[in-house]
N, C-alpha and C positions, 0 to 999 in steps of 0.2 A: 647743278644746284641740288638735284636729288641726292647725289653722292655726298655732298657736304652735309645735308640734313641727316642722312643715314649715319655718317661718321660722328656727327654731333650727338645723335641719339645713342649710338654705341658707347661713346665716351661717358655720357651721363649715366648710363646703365652700369658701366664699369666702376664708376666712382661711387655709385649708390649701393652696389652689391655688398661691400663689407658692412655698411650701416644696416642694411636689411638683415644680414646674417646675424649681426650682433644683437639686433632687437629680438629676433626669433629666439636666440639663445637665452636672452634675459627673460623673455616672457614665459618660457617653458610651456606649461599646459595652461594657456590663457592667463598667465600671471604677469602682471605689469607693475613692477616695483619702481616707484618714482624716486626713491632715495638714491644717492650716488653709489652705495655699496650695500650688499646684503648677503646673508647666508642662512640656510635652514638645515638643521640636522636632527636626526633621532638621537636623543641625549645619551642613551645607554651605549650604543655601539659607535656613535660618532659618524654614522652614515649620512653623507651629505645628499640632499634631495633637491636643493635649489641653491644657486649662487649667482651673484652679479658683482663683478669687480672684487672678488673676495680677497685678493692680495694687494690691492691698491692702498697706499698709506694715507690715512687721514688723522686729524686730531681726534682723540677719543672722548674728550671732555670728562665728565664724572664717571663714565663707564670704567675709567681707570681704577676706580675704587673696588672693582671686583678683585683685582690683585691685592689691594690692601686688606680686603676681607679674607681672601684666601690665605694669606700669610698669618693673619690673626687666628683663623679657624684651625690651621695646621698646628699653630702653637698651642691652642686649647686642646685639640684632640690628641696631641702627642704628650700632654701633661706638662709642657714647659710653663704654661700659665693656666690660671683658672678663671672661669667666668665671674667669680666673686672677687678676684683681685682688684685692688684699688688703683685707679689711674688719676694722676694730678695734672690738670690742664695748665700748660705753660702760657706765658705771655705771647710766645710765638704762635701757639695754637689759637689763642683768642683773637689775634689780629688778622686771621685769615679772612679774606673777603668772600663774596659769593654766598652760596647756601651755607647755613650754619645751624647748629643745635643750641646756640646761645650759651656756650660755656664761658664762665668767668675765669680770670687768672687765679690759679690756686684752687679752683673747684675740684673736688674729689668725686669721681664717679666710678662705678664698677666697669670691668671689661665688657660685661654684657650690655650695660647702658651705653657705652661708647659704640659698641657694635650696632645697637639700635639707631644711634645717631647717624652712623654711616649709612646703614641699609635703608632706613626709612626716610630721614630728612636730608640725606646726601650731605651731611655736615662736613665742610672742609676743616673746621676746627676739630671735629671728632677724628677725622682721618689723620691729621697731624699729631693729635694727642696719642692715638694708637701707634703711629710710626715711632714717636719718641719713646713710648713705653717699651716697645719691642726691640728697638735698635739703639736707643740713646739719643740719636739725632735723626731728623728727616733725611738728611743726605746719606747716612749709613743705611737707613731703611730702603731708600731708592736703589742702592746697590743690591740689596736682597731681592727687591722686586725684579730687577733686570737679570739677576742670576737665575731666579725661578722661571722667568720668562724663557730663558735659553734652555733650561731643563725641559720645559714643556714643548719645545719646538717652535716657539713664537719668533720666527726668524726676522720678521719685519716690524718688530716692536722695540721702541726705546722709551723708557720712562724717565722723566725729569723731576717728577714730584709724586706725592702720594694722593693727590687730590684730583688732578686733571685740569687744574687751572692753566690758562694759556702759558706756554713756555716753548721757545724755539727748539725744534727737534723732538718734541714730545708727540710721538706718532705710533699708531697701531693700524691693524687691518681687521676686517670683519672675521676672517678666518682665525687670526690669532686670538681675538677676543672670544670666539667660540671655544677655542682650546682651553683658555683659562676659566671660562664659564663652566664648561663640562667638568673641569677639575674641582671647581668650587662646589658643584652639585654633589660630589662625593661626601661632603660635610653637611648632612641633611639638616642639622640644627640651624644652619644659617637661614633656611627657608622660613623658619619661625619668625625671623626678623624681616626678611625681604618681602614676605607675603602679608605683612601687617599693613593695613591702610592708615590707621591712626593709633597713636600711643601717647600717653602722658607720663612724664617723669617728674615726680614731685618731692620725693624724699630729700630732706636737707636743703630745700629751697623755699624762699618766701613766695616766689611766683613760679608755678609749675612750668615745665618745658613741654610744649605741645608739638608732637612730631606728626607730620602729615606726609604720606608717601608721594613722591614725585611721579611714581609709576601708577597711573590711573587704571592700567589694565588689571591690576590686582583686584580692583573693585568691579570692573565692567566686563572682563573677559573670563569666561568660565574656566576654572582650573588654573589660572595664572597665579603664581606665587613668587615671582621674582623676575629679573634679578636687579637690574640697575639702569637708570636713565642718565642722560647727559645733555648739556647744552652749553655752548659758548658761541660768540659771534663767528669765530673761525670754524668750529666743528659743526655748527647748526645742530639739528636734533638727532640724537643717537639713543639707542637702547639695546641692551641684551635682555631678551625676554624669554621666559620659560613657562610652560604650563603642562599639567598632567590631566589626562582623561582616560578612564577605564584602563588604568595601568600603563598607558603610553605617555612618555614624556618627550616633548619636543623643545628645541632650543633655536631661537632665531636672533640674529644680530642685524641691526639697521644702523647705517652711518650716513650722515650728511643729508637727512631729510629736510626739506625747506620749512616745514611747520611741524608742530607737535601732533597735529591732527593727522597729517600724512604719515608721520613716523608710526603712530599708533595704528593707523589703517593698514600700512604695509606689514607691520608685525602681526596684527590679527589675521590678515589674509594668509600670510605664510604659515602661521601656526595651524590655522584651520586646514590648510592644504596638507600639512604634516599629518594631522589626525586622519585625513582621508586616505593616507598611504599606508598606515601601520595599524596593527592590532596586537593586543597582549594575549599570549597563549600560555595557560597554566600547564606545565609539563610534569610537575611532581607535586604531590601533597606531602606534608609532614608525616613521617612514619610509613610511607608507602614503600612497598618492595621495589627495589631498583634492579637488582641482579642476584642470581644464585651464584655464590662463590664456592666452587668445589675444591676440597682439600686433599683428595687422593684419587688414584687412577680408577678405582671402582665406582667412584661417584656417590658413595654412601656416607661420606663425611663432608659436610658443607654447612654453610650458614647463609642466611639472606642478608644482603646489604640493603639497609633501609635509609630513606632520606631523612636528614637531620631537621629539615625545615621545608616549607613550601618554596616552590620556584616557578616564577612566571618569566617568560622572555618576550621581547618585542620582535615581531616579524613583519615582513611585507604582507599585506592582506592576501589571504588565500595561499600562502607559501608554506604551510605547515608540513607538507610532504618532503620538504628539503631539510628538515631537522634531523640530525644524527646525534648519537651520544657516545661517550667514551668513558670507561671506568678506569680509574687510576688508584692502585693500592699503594699507599705510602707507609703502611704500618705492618710489615711482615713479621709475624710472631709464631712461636711454637704453639701457643694457645691464645684464645680470645675470650674475653669476658663480654657478657651481654652489655650493650651500650658503648663499647669501645669504638671510637672513631677510627676507621681503618683506611680512609682515603677520601676520594671525592669523585663525583660524576660531572663531566663536562658536556655541555650541549653546543652543537655547532650548526650554523646555518650557512650552507654552501662554503664550508671550510673556514668560516669566521666564527671564533668562539663567542657565544652570546650569553652564556650563563654557567655558573658552577654551584654545586651544592655538596656539602659534606655528607658522607655515608657512614653508617655505623652497623656493628654486628648485632644480630637479633637474639643471640643465645651464647651460652658458655660452650666452647668446643675446643678440642685439642687436635693438632695435626698428628698424623700417624708417625710413630717412631720407626727406627730401622727394622726392628723385629716384626712390627706390624706390616711394614711394607713388604718384607720377605713373605709373610703369610699371605698377603694379598696377591703377590706374584704367583705363589704356589697354587692358590685357589684358581687363579686365572688359567694355569696349565691344565687343570682337570675339568674346566668348563667346556672345552671343545669336544667334538666327536672323535671317533677312531678313524 
């Protein structure tokens, strides 16, 4: 009887071990995320500090619109389109269900207003209007979305539309959403929209459009300025949230939370955890001396390479001793003028590049010619003793 009880206890322990291990991995440092999937990263380097089922596929709902905004911002920043360009809403855009910015068929709005409709109100009509403006049809735009996803390494993502409305096979992961969110953050103008809580668009309308951000964290979480929430019955509550404090920016993705309160709680908890792990360190000030660049063997011809701008980097708290730098000269010349950009200085943290700043020459200076080099060599001969 005792043997049977022992074997039974042993079997239960064996079966529970994977569950206990999984829970410990999920909780990390006393972190217990209730959502189905989550990830937390430092937004600059992409360093991941917490994850739970990061590669498991789920419906992303309106978090999909991060890719819609990314393609729009890339088109703006590349000069392909302008924020002031006019977008005409189609019947197809108007008939979109779910969240909307209340576009009428034939209504003309600027690219910037459409971006606000996507970022603040999560307008499905705005997303389709943008898709059609950029690619002609939403189907053509979806191809661009999937192509860009592959370029970013989003291996477990398939987009079926520009909105995130339910569609079979429209799936992504917390990790993949973090990748595209990190890419969108390079286009800092978008934070002007995603970080706005309320906006009114009234020009050319009898009744103004009132936009209210679905992301309540931009109002209630210090430093939060984006990026996108989502909800469908299938996806439950999702968010890609980012915040910045004291020069540190963190990014978290939550998928499949049972309620919006749990989604916001999980996201807030993870971002606070991120801020506890990192700090911003100013490594260079604008016009600060970076390196003495010697131009001859004697060392009497040189210039000071100076920083073109301020540079701060994000590091693990207390890890500043691990910072190293490397000077790269890209502009080799016979003579330099004061102010010439001559290369850049890279900063590394444990062999990972964490920042770059251009460097410039602080004076007019010429390299030694052949005759001067010969003179320098002769001088060198007579400097030694007998």
